[in-house]
Backbone as CSV, one residue per row, in Angstrom:
resi,resn,N_x,N_y,N_z,CA_x,CA_y,CA_z,C_x,C_y,C_z
1,MET,101.044,96.954,127.765,101.868,98.350,127.528,103.245,98.283,127.196
2,GLU,103.673,98.937,126.326,104.892,98.762,125.402,106.147,99.803,125.797
3,VAL,107.296,99.718,126.415,107.846,100.963,126.523,108.829,100.909,125.418
4,VAL,108.905,102.211,124.984,109.685,102.398,123.728,110.825,103.518,124.250
5,GLU,111.884,103.515,123.832,112.927,104.585,123.966,113.088,105.204,123.044
6,LEU,113.223,106.529,123.034,113.573,107.194,121.997,114.977,107.481,121.253
7,VAL,114.930,107.340,120.097,116.106,107.549,119.447,116.235,108.819,119.055
8,ILE,117.835,109.357,119.632,118.011,110.579,119.428,119.144,110.734,118.216
9,SER,119.731,109.695,117.302,120.199,109.743,116.567,120.669,108.091,116.264
10,ARG,120.854,108.150,114.669,121.141,106.738,114.112,122.160,106.838,113.215
11,GLU,122.784,106.191,113.216,124.159,105.647,112.433,123.975,104.306,111.607
12,ILE,124.242,104.442,110.257,124.305,103.335,109.455,125.683,103.087,108.524
13,TYR,126.408,102.148,108.823,127.288,101.660,108.188,127.663,100.323,108.204
14,ASN,128.824,99.775,107.832,129.044,98.337,107.270,128.176,98.096,106.337
15,ILE,127.585,98.665,105.338,126.905,98.644,104.309,127.102,97.346,103.239
16,ASN,126.434,96.319,103.192,127.157,95.397,102.035,125.677,95.283,101.078
17,PHE,126.101,96.014,99.790,124.751,95.582,98.856,124.924,94.460,98.054
18,HIS,123.367,94.179,97.863,123.431,92.946,97.352,123.198,92.912,95.779
19,LEU,124.427,93.261,95.260,124.090,93.497,93.741,123.651,92.416,92.499
20,SER,123.920,91.202,93.146,123.151,89.924,92.596,121.498,89.846,92.612
21,ASP,121.245,90.867,93.608,119.715,90.824,93.820,118.995,91.973,93.322
22,ALA,119.964,93.110,92.811,119.751,94.033,92.734,119.059,94.510,90.988
23,ARG,118.017,95.171,90.785,117.227,95.320,89.709,117.339,96.576,88.975
24,VAL,117.555,96.946,87.609,117.254,97.896,87.052,116.190,97.705,86.060
25,TYR,115.012,98.981,86.154,113.877,98.965,85.755,113.405,100.134,85.002
26,ASN,112.210,100.330,84.345,111.731,101.344,83.689,112.891,102.578,82.745
27,GLU,113.506,101.733,81.965,114.851,102.539,81.206,113.914,103.018,80.127
28,LYS,114.438,104.477,79.677,113.663,105.163,78.854,114.338,106.564,78.217
29,PRO,114.390,106.565,76.953,114.990,107.493,76.597,114.604,108.896,76.975
30,LEU,115.403,110.061,77.288,115.151,111.700,77.938,116.041,112.625,77.124
31,LEU,115.003,113.127,76.432,115.637,114.559,75.828,116.494,115.272,76.738
32,VAL,117.642,115.805,77.401,117.929,116.394,78.461,118.678,117.780,77.942
33,ALA,118.924,118.104,76.581,119.272,119.562,75.922,119.438,119.539,74.589
34,THR,118.974,120.633,74.153,118.807,120.998,72.910,119.496,122.365,72.383
35,GLY,119.663,122.718,71.048,120.251,123.973,71.000,120.161,123.996,69.320
36,THR,120.388,125.130,68.952,121.007,125.624,67.502,121.833,126.519,66.939
37,ASP,122.316,126.242,66.025,123.579,127.131,65.349,123.164,127.083,63.880
38,GLU,123.624,128.491,63.235,123.507,128.361,61.644,125.075,128.703,61.138
39,ASN,124.647,128.471,60.007,126.093,128.707,58.979,125.559,129.704,58.182
40,LEU,125.584,131.148,58.018,125.152,132.392,57.049,126.201,132.495,56.017
41,LYS,126.964,131.454,55.804,127.997,131.624,54.767,128.172,130.853,53.403
42,ASP,128.733,131.071,52.409,128.727,130.361,51.423,129.903,129.018,51.193
43,ALA,129.794,128.593,52.370,130.822,127.415,52.252,130.609,126.460,53.663
44,ALA,130.798,125.533,53.729,130.473,124.509,55.289,131.436,125.270,56.134
45,GLU,130.879,125.033,57.004,131.759,125.915,58.325,131.595,124.731,59.473
46,LYS,132.507,124.992,60.348,132.558,124.113,61.618,132.160,125.225,62.623
47,VAL,131.066,124.642,63.435,130.189,125.538,64.342,130.673,124.761,65.732
48,SER,130.475,125.512,67.068,130.613,124.703,68.254,129.000,125.101,68.970
49,VAL,127.971,123.899,69.309,127.225,123.929,69.611,126.929,123.941,71.147
50,LYS,126.867,124.730,71.933,126.856,124.692,73.512,125.576,124.276,74.130
51,LEU,125.820,123.373,74.624,124.441,122.980,75.505,124.631,122.661,76.842
52,SER,123.638,122.810,77.785,123.764,122.979,79.216,122.411,122.192,79.830
53,TYR,122.634,121.280,81.064,121.250,120.685,81.329,121.615,120.334,82.742
54,GLU,120.726,120.169,83.722,120.608,119.778,85.123,120.897,118.283,84.999
55,ASP,121.863,117.516,85.548,121.999,115.941,85.783,121.536,115.926,87.073
56,THR,120.244,115.209,87.431,119.621,115.071,88.385,119.805,113.407,88.787
57,VAL,120.193,113.175,90.082,120.247,111.873,90.697,119.160,112.269,91.916
58,THR,118.236,110.940,91.786,117.428,110.971,93.379,117.746,109.472,93.779
59,THR,117.983,109.708,95.207,118.367,108.640,95.989,117.247,108.421,97.563
60,THR,117.087,106.985,97.370,116.000,106.777,98.856,116.730,105.608,99.489
61,TRP,116.720,105.913,100.860,117.196,104.652,101.566,116.347,104.268,102.351
62,LYS,115.823,103.155,102.513,114.456,103.017,103.396,114.987,101.347,103.967
63,SER,113.990,101.147,104.757,114.257,99.453,105.286,112.667,98.944,105.346
64,SER,112.592,97.804,105.291,111.246,97.334,105.371,110.849,96.931,106.753
65,ILE,111.785,96.297,107.406,111.062,95.907,109.168,111.464,97.132,109.854
66,SER,112.994,97.644,109.903,112.799,98.542,111.037,112.553,99.991,110.611
67,THR,111.352,100.439,110.247,110.867,101.396,109.982,110.721,102.645,110.909
68,LYS,111.355,103.536,110.558,111.319,104.873,111.460,111.469,105.951,110.138
69,PHE,110.365,106.157,109.688,110.476,107.339,108.630,110.445,108.216,109.452
70,GLY,111.576,109.243,108.930,111.472,110.688,109.523,112.573,111.102,110.180
71,VAL,113.356,109.719,110.652,114.421,109.787,111.484,115.690,110.418,110.662
72,LYS,116.383,110.815,111.282,117.500,111.765,110.458,118.672,110.439,110.569
73,VAL,119.139,110.009,109.868,120.301,108.984,109.477,121.573,109.432,109.082
74,THR,122.697,109.001,109.681,124.006,109.374,109.038,124.445,108.131,108.560
75,VAL,124.488,108.130,106.986,124.766,106.974,106.423,126.618,106.882,106.029
76,GLU,127.119,105.981,105.964,128.333,105.831,105.538,128.547,104.877,104.556
77,THR,128.918,104.852,102.860,128.887,104.026,102.283,129.177,104.890,100.928
78,GLY,129.152,103.730,99.820,129.433,104.404,98.789,127.930,104.489,97.913
79,VAL,127.566,104.812,96.861,126.179,105.060,96.367,126.064,103.972,95.095
80,PRO,124.840,103.115,94.885,124.866,102.668,93.786,124.231,103.548,92.686
81,LYS,124.760,103.553,91.503,124.492,104.305,90.284,124.263,103.231,89.149
82,ILE,123.339,103.790,87.899,123.251,103.165,86.735,124.309,103.500,85.931
83,SER,125.121,102.745,85.343,126.043,103.177,84.076,126.232,102.046,83.208
84,GLU,125.776,102.604,82.275,125.949,101.737,80.734,124.611,100.378,81.352
85,GLY,123.870,100.619,81.983,123.029,99.522,82.219,123.196,98.753,83.307
86,GLU,124.414,98.694,84.039,124.905,98.035,84.960,124.762,98.943,86.276
87,ILE,124.803,98.334,87.430,124.744,99.272,88.787,126.468,98.993,89.363
88,GLU,127.021,100.343,89.268,128.332,100.297,89.921,128.235,101.192,91.237
89,ILE,129.004,101.285,92.296,129.287,101.587,93.662,130.109,103.368,93.449
90,SER,129.397,104.057,93.768,130.409,105.130,93.774,131.554,104.991,94.954
91,ALA,132.348,106.360,95.040,133.387,106.379,96.082,132.538,106.300,97.489
92,GLU,133.322,106.277,98.553,132.494,106.183,100.110,132.381,107.881,100.521
93,PHE,131.185,107.819,100.880,131.015,108.920,101.872,130.429,108.845,102.856
94,GLN,130.314,110.139,103.536,129.369,110.130,104.433,128.674,111.264,104.550
95,GLU,127.275,110.883,104.849,126.136,112.245,104.536,124.852,112.015,105.626
96,GLU,124.053,112.766,105.869,122.909,112.798,106.693,121.657,112.538,105.687
97,TYR,120.658,111.798,105.787,119.593,111.425,105.069,118.567,111.568,105.810
98,GLU,117.261,111.571,105.646,115.915,111.419,106.270,115.697,109.861,105.722
99,TRP,115.550,109.036,106.747,115.493,107.411,106.134,114.026,107.511,105.517
100,GLY,113.881,107.034,104.689,112.504,106.692,103.850,112.095,107.866,102.763
101,GLY,112.894,108.970,103.093,112.501,110.018,102.455,113.567,110.167,101.265
102,SER,113.157,110.595,99.999,114.013,110.957,98.584,114.738,112.171,99.081
103,GLN,115.895,112.161,98.397,117.035,112.912,98.051,117.150,113.342,97.003
104,GLN,117.489,114.900,96.094,117.765,114.870,94.977,119.191,115.591,94.885
105,THR,120.202,115.282,94.040,121.216,115.885,93.708,121.201,116.311,92.278
106,LYS,121.442,117.846,92.158,121.553,118.410,90.930,122.841,118.989,90.831
107,THR,123.605,118.491,89.399,124.678,119.193,88.950,124.655,119.940,87.488
108,HIS,124.799,121.291,87.068,124.884,121.822,86.184,126.363,121.325,85.430
109,VAL,125.490,121.078,83.985,126.634,120.237,82.967,126.585,121.319,81.964
110,GLU,127.752,121.802,81.475,127.565,122.537,80.093,128.711,121.459,79.338
111,VAL,128.393,121.384,78.064,129.028,120.631,76.711,129.066,121.228,75.712
112,THR,130.326,121.279,74.841,130.321,121.995,73.620,130.656,120.767,72.616
113,HIS,129.958,120.569,71.456,130.450,119.974,70.534,130.324,120.821,68.938
114,ASP,131.360,120.172,68.448,131.799,120.748,67.154,131.001,120.079,66.198
115,VAL,130.405,120.940,65.210,129.492,119.924,64.293,129.907,120.916,62.995
116,THR,130.093,120.376,61.692,130.098,120.758,60.535,128.703,121.250,59.882
117,VAL,128.404,122.375,59.580,126.993,122.905,59.038,127.075,123.379,57.688
118,PRO,126.356,122.596,56.654,126.455,123.187,55.472,126.127,124.679,55.061
119,ALA,126.383,125.040,53.871,126.471,126.592,53.767,124.806,126.656,53.607
120,TRP,124.942,127.876,54.242,123.588,128.554,54.394,122.532,127.574,55.415
121,SER,122.874,126.856,56.048,121.951,125.932,56.805,122.271,126.267,58.187
122,LYS,121.321,125.571,59.048,121.232,125.577,60.365,120.949,124.102,60.901
123,VAL,121.681,123.874,62.114,121.608,122.541,62.642,120.971,122.867,64.400
124,ARG,120.556,121.554,64.550,120.051,121.594,65.924,121.048,120.324,66.429
125,GLY,121.446,120.571,67.500,122.194,119.829,68.776,121.101,119.273,69.561
126,SER,121.519,118.109,69.964,120.580,117.471,70.962,121.266,116.606,71.872
127,ILE,121.046,116.377,73.222,121.736,115.262,74.049,120.548,114.515,74.352
128,ILE,120.532,113.205,74.201,119.502,112.182,74.872,120.458,111.247,75.652
129,ALA,119.974,111.072,76.571,120.593,110.146,77.680,119.203,108.821,77.958
130,THR,119.556,108.093,78.805,118.653,106.697,79.060,118.312,107.040,80.690
131,GLN,117.183,107.204,81.093,117.079,107.230,82.430,116.356,105.938,83.095
132,ALA,116.697,105.489,84.160,116.431,104.636,84.679,116.374,104.350,86.078
133,ILE,115.399,103.349,86.748,115.570,103.246,88.236,116.109,102.079,88.515
134,CYS,116.903,101.922,89.766,117.453,100.892,90.458,117.210,100.751,92.035
135,ASP,116.747,99.314,91.980,116.567,98.952,93.294,117.723,97.869,94.173
136,VAL,118.545,98.123,95.126,119.457,97.270,95.307,119.432,97.119,96.962
137,PRO,119.088,96.023,97.108,119.232,95.763,98.542,120.153,95.447,99.334
138,PHE,120.204,95.826,100.702,121.669,95.846,101.251,121.716,95.511,102.963
139,SER,122.798,95.095,103.339,122.473,94.721,104.774,123.495,95.776,105.210
140,TYR,123.519,95.989,106.748,124.001,97.188,107.517,124.013,96.935,108.766
141,THR,124.482,97.718,109.434,124.934,97.593,111.028,124.139,98.938,111.310
142,GLN,123.411,99.012,112.407,122.409,100.225,112.653,122.954,100.453,114.328
143,ARG,123.737,101.440,114.640,123.778,102.202,115.761,122.865,103.264,116.406
144,ASP,122.024,102.944,117.054,120.924,103.927,117.857,121.443,104.388,119.077
145,LYS,121.414,105.861,119.107,121.608,106.585,120.385,120.533,106.975,120.956
146,LEU,119.978,106.369,122.370,118.959,106.463,123.118,118.928,107.696,123.708
147,MET,117.353,108.354,124.091,117.759,109.415,125.162,118.428,108.997,126.534
148,ASN,118.460,108.048,126.611,119.047,107.588,127.968,120.542,107.636,128.337
149,GLY,121.182,107.612,126.934,122.729,107.583,126.844,123.281,106.509,126.399
150,ARG,122.339,105.293,126.250,122.865,103.937,125.844,122.894,103.957,124.394
151,SER,123.717,102.948,123.856,123.454,102.679,122.336,123.307,101.392,121.998
152,VAL,122.430,101.186,120.855,122.142,99.837,120.759,122.395,99.588,119.249
153,ILE,123.036,98.668,118.872,123.742,98.328,117.869,122.908,96.907,117.162
154,SER,122.636,96.686,116.016,122.139,96.064,115.628,122.405,95.698,113.956
155,ARG,122.596,94.420,113.586,122.996,94.057,112.064,121.465,93.736,111.765
156,LEU,121.471,94.304,110.623,119.818,94.427,109.819,120.118,93.730,108.432
157,ASP,119.168,93.094,107.920,119.059,92.599,106.505,117.962,93.146,105.441
158,ASP,117.360,94.462,105.899,116.253,94.493,105.460,116.251,95.739,104.284
159,GLY,117.330,96.411,104.174,117.659,97.851,103.516,117.378,97.434,101.774
160,ILE,116.703,98.731,101.472,116.289,99.030,100.322,116.983,100.171,99.590
161,PHE,118.263,100.218,98.813,118.411,101.658,98.147,117.660,101.598,96.969
162,THR,116.365,102.619,96.686,116.243,102.851,95.352,117.061,104.785,94.576
163,GLY,117.572,104.344,93.185,117.989,105.462,92.579,117.662,105.692,91.259
164,VAL,117.298,106.756,90.972,116.779,107.423,89.689,117.950,108.346,89.195
165,ASN,118.563,107.629,87.783,119.402,108.265,86.985,119.632,108.396,85.784
166,CYS,120.390,109.063,85.235,120.488,109.209,83.771,121.965,108.667,83.214
167,TYR,121.792,108.042,82.484,123.721,107.147,81.652,123.698,107.411,80.335
168,ASN,124.542,107.037,79.708,124.659,106.623,78.276,124.159,107.970,77.347
169,TYR,124.803,108.872,77.764,124.586,110.359,76.785,125.010,110.057,75.599
170,GLN,124.372,110.829,74.732,124.851,110.717,73.204,124.400,111.894,72.869
171,PHE,125.328,112.472,71.805,124.999,113.962,71.188,124.684,113.254,69.682
172,LEU,123.466,113.924,69.561,123.017,114.127,67.991,122.741,115.242,67.281
173,ALA,123.366,115.160,66.023,122.970,116.731,65.305,122.433,116.547,64.048
174,GLU,121.355,117.063,63.492,120.394,117.146,62.458,120.173,118.431,61.477
175,GLU,120.312,118.363,60.585,120.196,119.905,59.828,118.441,119.948,59.985
176,ILE,118.206,121.529,60.122,117.154,121.797,60.069,116.611,122.817,58.951
């Protein structure tokens, strides 16, 4: 018979990302926004093409050994993000996650690009980005608060961060 003490809260801190062991994969182009504008005059004219899109970032924090899916965990760290094909760590923050579950963050973005449109023509403006996935292993300190009031602190090396985000945004304009 095994006696298991229930964890009422878990905190993850002192995260050390192993960037040399990280990988970026499934890079693919993604059309994130498109819009049109026209010039109904006899001379070329500069027009502003306004585009908007949702910048979506998906993150998953999990571990291979200390699996406790569904446990709410407070994580204190920066977050890996792909930028120009490389992984960068964002500024440090503290947030609550469901360990093993995915979380999506959406940011509404609006951009305006000026385009010269020939007389009596129409132009389509598009924003294309690269979307990719990154896996970043990490070690961390875990503090579990048990129902009996005790705290158990462990240093573990089994963390895997998975992130999906877009980068390398480019504006393209074409006459249609």
